[in-house]
N, C-alpha and C positions, 0 to 999 in steps of 0.2 A: 504494499500499500504506499502511496506517496505522501509527501508531506504537504500540508497546507501552506500556500503562499499568501502573504499580505503585505501591503505597503501603504503608507500614508503619504499622500501627495505633498503635504507641507514638509515632509522630511527630504525631499528631492529638489535640487536646484533647477532653474529653467536654463535651457541652452537655446541659442538662436540659430535658425536656419540662415545660411548664406544665400543670397540672390544670385542671379546670372553673374558669372565671372567674379564671384566673391563679393558682390555689392551687398550692402545691408538689406535685411528684410524685415517686414513686420509680422513674421511668423516665428513663435517660439514653442518649445516642447519640453516635456519631461518624459523621459523614457522609463516608464513605470516598471517594466518586467526585464529591463536589459540584464543580461547575464543570469537570469533565473532559469536553471536547467528545467526542461520539461513543461515550461509554462509559455503559452503563446505570447507573441509580441504585443504590448499594449502601450500606447502613447497618449499623453494628454497634449493636444495641440491647441494653440491660440492664435487665430488669425486677426490681424489689425484690420480695421474697417477698410472695405474694398480690396484687400490684399488678395493677389491671385497666386496660385501654385500651378506652374506650367504643366503642359500635357506630359504625363509619365505613366509608368505602370509598375506593378510589383509582381514578384513570383509567387505570392501567397494572396489569398483573399483579404479584404480589408473592410472593417466596419467603421462608420462615423456615427457617434451618438451625439447629436447637437444638444448642448446644455444651455447656450445663450445665443441670441442673435440668429443668424441665418446663414447657410451655405448654398451655393448654386453649383450645380453640374450641369452644363449645357443650359438648356431652358428650364430645368426643374430646381425649384426651391425647396429646401428642407428647413423648417423652423425649429426653435427650442422644443425638445421632447421627441423629435423625429429621429429616425434611424435610416442610414444608407449602407447598403452592402454593395462592394465593388468586387466581382470575381477576379481571381488571379489572371494576370497576363491581359488585362483590359486597360486600354488607353483611356485616361481621364484627366480632366483639370478641375480644380476647385476655385471658386471666387467666393470671398466672404462678403456678406451684406454690409450695408452701411452701419 
C-alpha cells in the first residue's frame, strides 16, 4: 500500500514562467507534487489579466480547475468553478480573462 501524499500551498514558493526568448511573463506557478514519486503532476498556476500561454502540448493529459476569474481556450470560456481537460498530445493555448 502506498503512502498518502499531502502538501500545503502556503509552504511552497511561487516560480515565474519566462515568456518568449526569456522575457518576463505574468504567469507564475507552484509545482505542488514535484519530486513526489508515484503522484501525478499537479501545479497551481496563476495567470495575470489577459496573459496568454502560446500554443503548446504535453505528453500527458492535463486538467485545469478554475478557482478565480476565467480562462479561454479558443472561443470557449471557463469561469470559476469550471473544469477543463486537455488530452495528451493536443495542441492548445490559454488566455486569461481580464
